[in-house]
SERO-4910 file (N, C-alpha, C, O; in steps of 0.05 Angstrom, whole numbers):
BEGIN
 pado doro    nc1    nc2    nc3   cac1   cac2   cac3    cc1    cc2    cc3    oc1    oc2    oc3
  Met    A   -166   3336  -2645   -184   3322  -2635   -179   3306  -2607   -197   3300  -2591
  Ala    A   -150   3303  -2604   -144   3289  -2580   -147   3304  -2556   -152   3296  -2534
  Leu    A   -141   3333  -2564   -148   3350  -2541   -177   3357  -2529   -183   3368  -2509
  Val    A   -192   3345  -2549   -222   3348  -2547   -225   3323  -2524   -232   3330  -2502
  Phe    A   -220   3298  -2529   -222   3274  -2515   -203   3275  -2495   -206   3256  -2479
  Gly    A   -183   3289  -2489   -169   3294  -2468   -176   3307  -2441   -167   3303  -2419
  Leu    A   -196   3325  -2449   -209   3342  -2427   -229   3325  -2411   -243   3306  -2418
  Ser    A   -227   3338  -2387   -247   3319  -2369   -275   3338  -2368   -275   3358  -2382
  Ser    A   -294   3333  -2356   -320   3340  -2348   -334   3337  -2330   -325   3317  -2317
  Asn    A   -353   3346  -2321   -363   3339  -2297   -385   3317  -2304   -387   3306  -2325
  Asp    A   -403   3314  -2280   -417   3289  -2278   -439   3284  -2306   -443   3262  -2317
  Gln    A   -447   3305  -2312   -464   3305  -2334   -451   3302  -2360   -461   3291  -2380
  Gly    A   -427   3314  -2360   -413   3306  -2382   -407   3330  -2400   -390   3328  -2418
  Trp    A   -421   3353  -2397   -425   3378  -2416   -397   3392  -2414   -384   3396  -2394
  Ile    A   -390   3401  -2440   -365   3419  -2434   -368   3441  -2457   -377   3439  -2480
  Ser    A   -358   3461  -2446   -363   3490  -2461   -344   3485  -2490   -323   3472  -2490
  Glu    A   -353   3495  -2510   -334   3495  -2533   -314   3518  -2533   -292   3518  -2545
  Glu    A   -324   3535  -2519   -307   3563  -2519   -282   3554  -2499   -260   3565  -2501
  Ser    A   -285   3537  -2481   -261   3528  -2466   -237   3516  -2483   -215   3512  -2473
  Leu    A   -241   3510  -2509   -227   3492  -2521   -211   3514  -2540   -192   3508  -2554
  Val    A   -219   3538  -2540   -210   3557  -2556   -181   3563  -2550   -167   3563  -2571
  Pro    A   -170   3567  -2530   -146   3575  -2517   -126   3555  -2524   -103   3560  -2532
  Leu    A   -139   3529  -2519   -120   3508  -2524   -117   3503  -2555   -108   3481  -2558
  Ala    A   -119   3513  -2570   -117   3514  -2598   -101   3539  -2603    -91   3541  -2625
  Gly    A    -97   3558  -2586    -80   3577  -2598    -94   3606  -2596    -82   3627  -2596
  Gly    A   -123   3602  -2594   -139   3627  -2591   -144   3645  -2612   -126   3643  -2629
  Gly    A   -157   3659  -2617   -169   3678  -2644   -187   3656  -2663   -192   3632  -2662
  Pro    A   -195   3678  -2680   -211   3668  -2704   -206   3638  -2712   -224   3621  -2713
  Ser    A   -176   3633  -2721   -171   3608  -2734   -175   3586  -2715   -182   3564  -2724
  Ala    A   -170   3589  -2689   -174   3573  -2668   -198   3563  -2663   -203   3540  -2655
  Arg    A   -220   3587  -2670   -246   3576  -2666   -254   3558  -2689   -265   3536  -2686
  Arg    A   -247   3568  -2712   -254   3545  -2735   -242   3519  -2729   -257   3499  -2728
  Cys    A   -218   3519  -2724   -206   3493  -2718   -220   3474  -2696   -219   3449  -2695
  Val    A   -231   3489  -2680   -246   3475  -2655   -274   3467  -2667   -282   3444  -2662
  Asn    A   -290   3483  -2681   -314   3479  -2696   -310   3459  -2714   -329   3442  -2715
  Asp    A   -288   3455  -2731   -283   3436  -2752   -282   3409  -2738   -294   3389  -2746
  Ser    A   -265   3409  -2715   -259   3382  -2704   -283   3373  -2690   -286   3349  -2689
  Leu    A   -300   3389  -2679   -326   3381  -2663   -345   3368  -2683   -354   3345  -2680
  Ser    A   -350   3384  -2705   -361   3371  -2729   -360   3344  -2738   -378   3329  -2744
  Ala    A   -330   3340  -2737   -322   3317  -2746   -332   3292  -2727   -341   3270  -2735
  Leu    A   -327   3301  -2698   -336   3284  -2680   -360   3277  -2675   -367   3255  -2667
  Glu    A   -379   3303  -2682   -404   3298  -2684   -420   3277  -2710   -441   3264  -2709
  Asn    A   -401   3281  -2731   -413   3269  -2754   -403   3236  -2751   -412   3218  -2766
  Gly    A   -384   3233  -2730   -372   3200  -2729   -390   3189  -2700   -386   3168  -2689
  Gly    A   -411   3208  -2693   -425   3200  -2671   -407   3195  -2646   -411   3176  -2631
  Leu    A   -390   3210  -2644   -373   3206  -2616   -383   3228  -2599   -379   3227  -2574
  Ile    A   -397   3251  -2611   -408   3275  -2588   -430   3284  -2597   -437   3283  -2620
  Glu    A   -445   3292  -2577   -472   3312  -2589   -464   3341  -2577   -450   3345  -2558
  Arg    A   -477   3357  -2591   -472   3388  -2591   -502   3402  -2589   -522   3399  -2604
  Arg    A   -499   3418  -2566   -523   3440  -2565   -517   3469  -2564   -494   3475  -2560
  Arg    A   -535   3486  -2567   -529   3512  -2566   -550   3524  -2540   -573   3516  -2537
  Leu    A   -536   3543  -2523   -553   3554  -2505   -547   3581  -2504   -523   3587  -2502
  Gly    A   -568   3601  -2506   -559   3626  -2507   -538   3633  -2525   -523   3650  -2518
  Gly    A   -535   3623  -2545   -510   3635  -2567   -488   3616  -2563   -472   3614  -2581
  Arg    A   -484   3602  -2542   -464   3587  -2531   -460   3557  -2536   -478   3543  -2529
  Gly    A   -440   3547  -2546   -440   3520  -2554   -427   3502  -2531   -409   3510  -2515
  Ile    A   -441   3476  -2533   -428   3456  -2512   -437   3434  -2524   -454   3430  -2542
  Tyr    A   -417   3415  -2507   -421   3386  -2524   -412   3369  -2505   -398   3378  -2487
  Arg    A   -418   3342  -2506   -410   3321  -2492   -408   3296  -2505   -422   3294  -2525
  Arg    A   -394   3274  -2498   -390   3250  -2510   -412   3236  -2512   -430   3239  -2495
  Thr    A   -413   3220  -2532   -435   3198  -2530   -428   3173  -2517   -407   3176  -2504
  Glu    A   -438   3151  -2516   -425   3127  -2507   -403   3120  -2516   -383   3116  -2503
  Leu    A   -403   3118  -2546   -380   3112  -2562   -356   3129  -2556   -333   3121  -2550
  Gly    A   -366   3159  -2559   -345   3173  -2555   -328   3172  -2525   -305   3177  -2523
  Ser    A   -346   3164  -2505   -332   3159  -2478   -311   3138  -2479   -290   3139  -2465
  Ile    A   -318   3118  -2498   -300   3094  -2502   -280   3100  -2514   -259   3091  -2505
  Ala    A   -279   3116  -2541   -256   3128  -2551   -238   3145  -2535   -213   3144  -2535
  Ala    A   -256   3167  -2516   -239   3181  -2500   -218   3167  -2488   -194   3172  -2489
  His    A   -229   3146  -2474   -211   3131  -2458   -186   3120  -2465   -165   3119  -2452
  Glu    A   -191   3110  -2490   -169   3096  -2504   -152   3119  -2516   -129   3113  -2522
  Val    A   -160   3146  -2521   -139   3166  -2525   -122   3175  -2500    -98   3180  -2501
  Thr    A   -138   3176  -2477   -119   3185  -2458   -102   3161  -2450    -83   3167  -2436
  Leu    A   -106   3138  -2456    -84   3120  -2449    -59   3118  -2471    -42   3101  -2468
  Met    A    -60   3134  -2490    -44   3132  -2509    -19   3152  -2502    -23   3176  -2507
  Asp    A      5   3144  -2491     24   3161  -2482     36   3181  -2505     46   3203  -2503
  Arg    A     33   3168  -2525     47   3177  -2550     35   3209  -2560     47   3225  -2574
  Leu    A      8   3213  -2549     -8   3236  -2551      7   3257  -2538     10   3280  -2548
  Arg    A     19   3246  -2511     34   3267  -2493     11   3292  -2484     19   3315  -2480
  Ile    A    -13   3286  -2482    -33   3305  -2476    -22   3316  -2441    -19   3299  -2424
  Pro    A    -18   3343  -2437    -11   3351  -2415    -28   3349  -2393    -52   3353  -2394
  Lys    A    -15   3343  -2372    -32   3334  -2342    -54   3353  -2339    -77   3347  -2334
  Ser    A    -45   3381  -2342    -62   3406  -2334    -86   3405  -2351   -108   3413  -2341
  Ile    A    -85   3397  -2378   -110   3393  -2393   -132   3371  -2391   -156   3372  -2397
  Leu    A   -113   3346  -2377   -132   3325  -2373   -147   3331  -2352   -170   3324  -2352
  Glu    A   -136   3346  -2328   -152   3349  -2307   -165   3378  -2305   -173   3386  -2283
  Ala    A   -167   3395  -2329   -185   3419  -2331   -209   3411  -2323   -219   3389  -2324
  Glu    A   -222   3441  -2314   -250   3441  -2305   -261   3454  -2331   -257   3478  -2335
  Thr    A   -274   3440  -2347   -284   3453  -2370   -315   3454  -2376   -326   3461  -2397
  Met    A   -324   3447  -2358   -356   3443  -2358   -367   3474  -2363   -352   3494  -2364
  Val    A   -396   3474  -2366   -407   3499  -2369   -409   3508  -2337   -427   3504  -2321
  Gln    A   -379   3524  -2332   -388   3532  -2301   -384   3564  -2302   -367   3574  -2317
  Trp    A   -395   3576  -2290   -389   3610  -2281   -369   3613  -2273   -362   3601  -2253
  Glu    A   -353   3630  -2286   -324   3646  -2272   -325   3670  -2268   -329   3685  -2287
  Pro    A   -321   3680  -2240   -322   3715  -2237   -301   3729  -2254   -285   3717  -2268
  Glu    A   -304   3754  -2254   -285   3773  -2264   -262   3776  -2245   -265   3780  -2221
  Pro    A   -238   3773  -2257   -216   3779  -2239   -223   3796  -2214   -234   3818  -2218
  Gly    A   -217   3786  -2186   -224   3805  -2163   -250   3801  -2155   -255   3809  -2132
  Ala    A   -271   3789  -2167   -291   3786  -2161   -301   3767  -2138   -283   3751  -2133
  Pro    A   -320   3763  -2123   -320   3737  -2103   -326   3717  -2115   -337   3718  -2137
  Arg    A   -322   3696  -2101   -334   3671  -2108   -350   3654  -2087   -357   3631  -2089
  Lys    A   -353   3670  -2067   -365   3661  -2040   -391   3680  -2034   -385   3704  -2036
  Leu    A   -414   3676  -2027   -436   3691  -2014   -421   3710  -1996   -422   3734  -1998
  Glu    A   -406   3696  -1978   -396   3708  -1947   -376   3733  -1959   -375   3753  -1945
  Asn    A   -362   3733  -1981   -346   3752  -1995   -358   3773  -2008   -344   3792  -2018
  Leu    A   -382   3771  -2010   -399   3792  -2029   -401   3821  -2013   -409   3821  -1989
  Val    A   -395   3841  -2023   -396   3863  -2007   -425   3876  -2012   -435   3879  -2034
  Gly    A   -437   3883  -1986   -465   3892  -1989   -483   3871  -1991   -473   3850  -1984
  Gln    A   -510   3868  -2000   -531   3861  -2006   -534   3841  -1978   -535   3816  -1981
  Glu    A   -535   3852  -1955   -540   3840  -1933   -564   3819  -1931   -562   3796  -1925
  Thr    A   -588   3834  -1938   -612   3821  -1941   -615   3795  -1966   -628   3773  -1964
  Ala    A   -600   3804  -1986   -599   3780  -2001   -581   3753  -1990   -589   3730  -1989
  Lys    A   -561   3761  -1985   -545   3742  -1975   -558   3726  -1950   -556   3701  -1950
  Tyr    A   -568   3737  -1933   -585   3724  -1912   -603   3707  -1923   -601   3683  -1919
  Leu    A   -624   3717  -1937   -644   3699  -1951   -633   3678  -1966   -642   3656  -1961
  Ile    A   -611   3680  -1986   -601   3660  -2006   -586   3640  -1985   -587   3616  -1989
  Gly    A   -572   3651  -1961   -559   3631  -1945   -578   3613  -1928   -573   3590  -1921
  Lys    A   -597   3625  -1923   -619   3606  -1910   -632   3583  -1927   -639   3562  -1918
  Asn    A   -635   3591  -1952   -644   3572  -1973   -626   3553  -1979   -634   3530  -1982
  Leu    A   -598   3559  -1982   -578   3534  -1986   -573   3521  -1961   -568   3497  -1961
  Ala    A   -573   3534  -1937   -573   3519  -1913   -593   3498  -1910   -587   3475  -1904
  Trp    A   -619   3505  -1915   -642   3485  -1916   -639   3460  -1938   -645   3437  -1935
  Ser    A   -630   3470  -1957   -625   3450  -1982   -606   3432  -1969   -613   3408  -1968
  Arg    A   -583   3439  -1959   -564   3419  -1947   -571   3405  -1925   -562   3383  -1924
  Ser    A   -587   3413  -1905   -599   3395  -1886   -618   3378  -1893   -622   3356  -1881
  Ser    A   -630   3387  -1913   -658   3370  -1923   -654   3351  -1950   -671   3335  -1958
  Gly    A   -632   3355  -1960   -626   3338  -1983   -644   3348  -2006   -644   3336  -2028
  Glu    A   -659   3369  -2002   -674   3376  -2028   -661   3397  -2036   -644   3410  -2024
  Val    A   -672   3399  -2062   -660   3427  -2083   -675   3451  -2069   -697   3451  -2058
  Pro    A   -655   3473  -2074   -663   3497  -2064   -687   3510  -2074   -690   3509  -2099
  Ala    A   -702   3520  -2062   -725   3537  -2074   -720   3553  -2097   -697   3562  -2100
  Ser    A   -736   3556  -2111   -730   3578  -2134   -732   3599  -2127   -748   3605  -2109
  Met    A   -716   3619  -2142   -709   3647  -2126   -715   3666  -2152   -714   3659  -2176
  Leu    A   -723   3690  -2142   -732   3711  -2164   -715   3736  -2151   -721   3744  -2129
  Phe    A   -694   3747  -2165   -679   3769  -2160   -690   3793  -2175   -692   3793  -2200
  Tyr    A   -696   3816  -2160   -706   3841  -2175   -694   3866  -2164   -691   3870  -2140
  Gly    A   -686   3882  -2183   -674   3913  -2182   -661   3919  -2202   -661   3902  -2221
  Pro    A   -648   3944  -2205   -641   3955  -2225   -620   3942  -2239   -604   3930  -2225
  Ser    A   -616   3942  -2267   -594   3932  -2286   -574   3939  -2272   -573   3959  -2257
  Gly    A   -551   3921  -2279   -520   3927  -2261   -517   3924  -2236   -495   3929  -2226
  Ile    A   -538   3915  -2222   -531   3911  -2193   -522   3890  -2185   -515   3890  -2162
  Gly    A   -520   3866  -2200   -504   3841  -2198   -519   3819  -2193   -511   3805  -2174
  Lys    A   -543   3811  -2208   -556   3791  -2210   -541   3766  -2220   -540   3744  -2210
  Thr    A   -530   3774  -2243   -517   3745  -2252   -499   3746  -2236   -499   3723  -2227
  Met    A   -482   3758  -2225   -462   3752  -2209   -470   3731  -2183   -458   3710  -2178
  Ile    A   -489   3740  -2172   -497   3733  -2148   -509   3700  -2154   -505   3681  -2139
  Ala    A   -524   3700  -2181   -530   3672  -2190   -508   3652  -2190   -506   3631  -2177
  Gly    A   -489   3665  -2208   -460   3646  -2214   -445   3643  -2185   -430   3623  -2183
  Ile    A   -446   3659  -2164   -437   3652  -2143   -449   3628  -2131   -434   3611  -2122
  Ile    A   -477   3626  -2132   -494   3606  -2119   -487   3582  -2136   -488   3560  -2126
  Ser    A   -481   3585  -2159   -480   3554  -2171   -448   3547  -2164   -441   3524  -2163
  Leu    A   -431   3567  -2161   -403   3555  -2149   -409   3542  -2120   -396   3522  -2114
  Glu    A   -426   3552  -2102   -430   3546  -2078   -440   3517  -2079   -427   3500  -2067
  Leu    A   -463   3512  -2094   -476   3487  -2101   -454   3465  -2116   -458   3441  -2118
  Glu    A   -435   3477  -2123   -418   3458  -2146   -434   3447  -2170   -431   3425  -2178
  Met    A   -455   3466  -2183   -468   3457  -2200   -459   3474  -2233   -444   3494  -2234
  Pro    A   -469   3465  -2252   -463   3479  -2274   -480   3499  -2276   -502   3497  -2265
  Phe    A   -474   3523  -2292   -487   3548  -2291   -498   3552  -2322   -484   3559  -2341
  Ile    A   -522   3546  -2320   -538   3558  -2355   -551   3579  -2352   -569   3580  -2335
  Ser    A   -546   3600  -2368   -558   3630  -2363   -566   3635  -2394   -552   3632  -2414
  Leu    A   -594   3643  -2393   -609   3649  -2414   -623   3678  -2412   -633   3685  -2390
  Ser    A   -623   3691  -2430   -636   3717  -2430   -662   3715  -2444   -662   3710  -2468
  Met    A   -682   3719  -2433   -709   3718  -2440   -716   3735  -2460   -738   3731  -2472
  Ala    A   -701   3755  -2466   -706   3773  -2489   -702   3759  -2509   -717   3763  -2528
  Glu    A   -682   3742  -2510   -670   3728  -2537   -674   3700  -2542   -669   3689  -2564
  Val    A   -682   3687  -2522   -677   3659  -2525   -707   3652  -2540   -729   3663  -2536
  Ser    A   -701   3631  -2557   -725   3617  -2574   -739   3597  -2559   -729   3591  -2537
  Tyr    A   -759   3587  -2566   -774   3564  -2555   -756   3539  -2550   -752   3528  -2528
  Pro    A   -746   3531  -2575   -729   3507  -2575   -708   3509  -2558   -701   3488  -2548
  Glu    A   -693   3534  -2552   -671   3537  -2536   -680   3537  -2509   -664   3527  -2493
  Leu    A   -702   3546  -2500   -712   3540  -2477   -715   3510  -2466   -704   3500  -2447
  Ile    A   -736   3497  -2487   -728   3471  -2480   -709   3452  -2480   -709   3430  -2469
  Asp    A   -689   3464  -2494   -663   3448  -2493   -649   3452  -2465   -640   3432  -2453
  Ala    A   -650   3482  -2453   -641   3484  -2431   -653   3475  -2407   -641   3473  -2386
  Met    A   -678   3470  -2412   -696   3455  -2386   -689   3428  -2383   -686   3416  -2362
  Glu    A   -686   3417  -2410   -676   3385  -2415   -647   3381  -2393   -644   3368  -2373
  Leu    A   -630   3398  -2407   -600   3398  -2394   -601   3405  -2364   -587   3392  -2348
  Ala    A   -616   3424  -2356   -621   3428  -2321   -627   3405  -2308   -616   3400  -2287
  Gln    A   -645   3389  -2319   -658   3368  -2302   -637   3351  -2299   -643   3332  -2284
  Glu    A   -611   3350  -2310   -589   3335  -2302   -573   3347  -2273   -556   3334  -2260
  Gly    A   -583   3373  -2267   -571   3382  -2241   -556   3404  -2256   -538   3401  -2272
  Ala    A   -568   3429  -2246   -555   3455  -2255   -567   3482  -2240   -590   3483  -2231
  Val    A   -552   3500  -2240   -570   3523  -2233   -576   3540  -2262   -559   3549  -2278
  Leu    A   -606   3541  -2263   -614   3556  -2291   -624   3587  -2288   -646   3595  -2279
  Phe    A   -606   3600  -2296   -614   3626  -2293   -628   3646  -2319   -615   3650  -2339
  Leu    A   -650   3654  -2313   -672   3662  -2329   -663   3694  -2328   -671   3707  -2308
  Asp    A   -652   3704  -2340   -651   3734  -2344   -671   3755  -2355   -679   3748  -2377
  Glu    A   -681   3778  -2347   -699   3793  -2366   -720   3783  -2365   -733   3786  -2386
  Leu    A   -732   3771  -2345   -761   3755  -2348   -780   3779  -2352   -801   3770  -2361
  Gln    A   -780   3801  -2350   -804   3816  -2357   -802   3814  -2387   -825   3815  -2397
  Ala    A   -782   3811  -2403   -784   3817  -2434   -787   3793  -2447   -784   3791  -2472
  Ala    A   -793   3773  -2433   -796   3744  -2448   -826   3749  -2460   -844   3763  -2449
  Ser    A   -828   3736  -2481   -855   3731  -2495   -870   3719  -2487   -862   3705  -2468
  Lys    A   -901   3717  -2495   -924   3701  -2482   -915   3676  -2485   -921   3661  -2467
  Arg    A   -901   3665  -2506   -902   3635  -2509   -882   3627  -2488   -887   3608  -2473
  Ile    A   -857   3640  -2488   -841   3635  -2470   -850   3637  -2437   -845   3616  -2425
  Lys    A   -860   3655  -2424   -879   3652  -2402   -892   3634  -2401   -892   3624  -2379
  Asp    A   -907   3624  -2418   -929   3603  -2414   -908   3575  -2413   -911   3555  -2399
  Ala    A   -892   3578  -2428   -872   3554  -2426   -864   3550  -2398   -870   3530  -2385
  Leu    A   -849   3571  -2390   -838   3569  -2361   -861   3564  -2334   -856   3556  -2311
  Leu    A   -884   3571  -2343   -904   3559  -2322   -911   3530  -2321   -921   3519  -2302
  Val    A   -904   3518  -2349   -902   3489  -2342   -879   3477  -2335   -879   3461  -2317
  Gln    A   -855   3486  -2349   -831   3474  -2343   -826   3483  -2311   -813   3467  -2298
  Leu    A   -832   3502  -2300   -825   3507  -2275   -844   3499  -2253   -842   3511  -2232
  Asp    A   -863   3481  -2256   -884   3471  -2241   -864   3459  -2222   -842   3449  -2229
  Pro    A   -874   3461  -2192   -862   3452  -2173   -856   3417  -2173   -835   3404  -2168
  Ser    A   -880   3408  -2180   -885   3378  -2182   -869   3365  -2206   -872   3342  -2212
  Ser    A   -856   3379  -2218   -842   3370  -2238   -813   3383  -2247   -802   3381  -2269
  Arg    A   -802   3398  -2225   -779   3409  -2229   -754   3401  -2230   -734   3414  -2238
  Gly    A   -755   3372  -2218   -730   3359  -2225   -711   3367  -2207   -718   3380  -2187
  Ser    A   -685   3361  -2213   -662   3372  -2196   -648   3397  -2203   -624   3397  -2196
  Phe    A   -656   3417  -2214   -646   3438  -2224   -655   3466  -2202   -675   3466  -2189
  Val    A   -638   3488  -2203   -646   3509  -2184   -650   3534  -2204   -633   3544  -2218
  Ala    A   -675   3541  -2202   -687   3558  -2222   -683   3592  -2209   -695   3598  -2188
  Ile    A   -667   3607  -2219   -665   3631  -2208   -669   3655  -2236   -655   3659  -2256
  Gly    A   -698   3670  -2229   -705   3686  -2245   -694   3710  -2240   -683   3712  -2218
  Ala    A   -694   3736  -2259   -686   3761  -2253   -693   3781  -2271   -692   3780  -2295
  Thr    A   -703   3801  -2257   -720   3822  -2270   -719   3849  -2259   -717   3852  -2234
  Thr    A   -719   3874  -2278   -721   3896  -2266   -749   3913  -2261   -751   3937  -2254
  Asp    A   -766   3896  -2266   -795   3899  -2264   -811   3877  -2252   -829   3868  -2266
  Pro    A   -809   3868  -2230   -823   3847  -2219   -856   3850  -2228   -870   3831  -2237
  Gly    A   -864   3876  -2224   -896   3880  -2225   -905   3871  -2253   -929   3867  -2258
  Ala    A   -881   3868  -2276   -889   3863  -2299   -896   3836  -2305   -907   3829  -2326
  Leu    A   -888   3817  -2284   -896   3789  -2286   -923   3787  -2274   -933   3801  -2256
  Ser    A   -933   3763  -2288   -964   3753  -2277   -958   3737  -2247   -938   3725  -2238
  Gln    A   -980   3741  -2237   -977   3726  -2210   -969   3695  -2209   -951   3685  -2195
  Pro    A   -985   3682  -2228   -975   3656  -2233   -945   3647  -2238   -930   3629  -2230
  Leu    A   -941   3668  -2257   -909   3664  -2263   -891   3670  -2232   -874   3654  -2225
  Arg    A   -896   3689  -2219   -885   3699  -2197   -882   3673  -2177   -860   3664  -2170
  Arg    A   -911   3660  -2170   -909   3641  -2150   -890   3619  -2159   -885   3601  -2142
  Arg    A   -878   3617  -2185   -861   3594  -2190   -832   3604  -2178   -813   3588  -2180
  Phe    A   -829   3623  -2170   -802   3632  -2152   -810   3640  -2125   -808   3664  -2118
  Pro    A   -821   3616  -2105   -828   3624  -2083   -810   3639  -2064   -820   3645  -2042
  Leu    A   -781   3646  -2070   -770   3664  -2057   -761   3687  -2070   -744   3686  -2087
  Glu    A   -773   3711  -2064   -769   3738  -2078   -744   3748  -2063   -744   3748  -2038
  Ile    A   -721   3757  -2076   -700   3776  -2062   -691   3797  -2079   -678   3795  -2099
  Pro    A   -704   3823  -2065   -694   3849  -2073   -661   3850  -2074   -646   3841  -2057
  Leu    A   -656   3865  -2098   -628   3874  -2097   -623   3906  -2102   -600   3915  -2101
***
C-alpha cells in the first residue's frame, strides 16, 4: 500500500494498475498482491478503480490524496526516489527501438504532414486538435502513430477495440477522456450499431470537450457518413 501511495500520477490522477506489478516483484503472485492491495484501498474509500479495454486503472480520492501525502512524508517507509518520481499514468510506451516522435517515423510522409499540420494548428490556436480517422490495412501502424501523438501532446492514451468494448466501458472511457486524453478507437468498422450510435452522440463537435479522438479502420467504406463526419481529418496509411 505504501508503494501505491508513493507513486506519482499525472494531472488527472489516473495510474495504470499494471505499472505496479513490477514493483511487487512481477508474475501472477505480484498481480494478486496488487489487486488485493487496491481492493483494500478501494474498500477504505482511498481510491476509485475503472477498467478500460480490459486494463485496470485507478486514482486516489480526496481522502486518498491526503493519506498519500502523509505516507510520502514518513521517512521510515523508505520509498525509493525513483518510485516516487515514476511516470505511472495511463501512457503509451513504444516498443524498444520504435520512434517516440512523428519526425522519427520512417515513411508515412502524407500522414506525418497532415498530423503535423493538425498539431501545429492546435498549438497556435489553443484549441484541441481535430479528430482524425486513420485507415489502411492491418499492421500498418495505426496504434503506434496514435500513441506517438499522445506523447507529442503529453496526454494520457486511452485505447479501445470497438470490436470488443461494451457500452458501459465506452461511456466510462468518454468520461475519463473529458479530462484530457488521446482516445484511440480501433476497429471502428467492427463496432455494434449501439456503439456507433453512442459515438455519434459522444463525438458531437459541440460537446467533445478536451480530448482528441482518433478512429482507426481497415474499411472506411463500412462507416456511415454521419460517423465519418465526426472525424473531419481522414488520414490514409
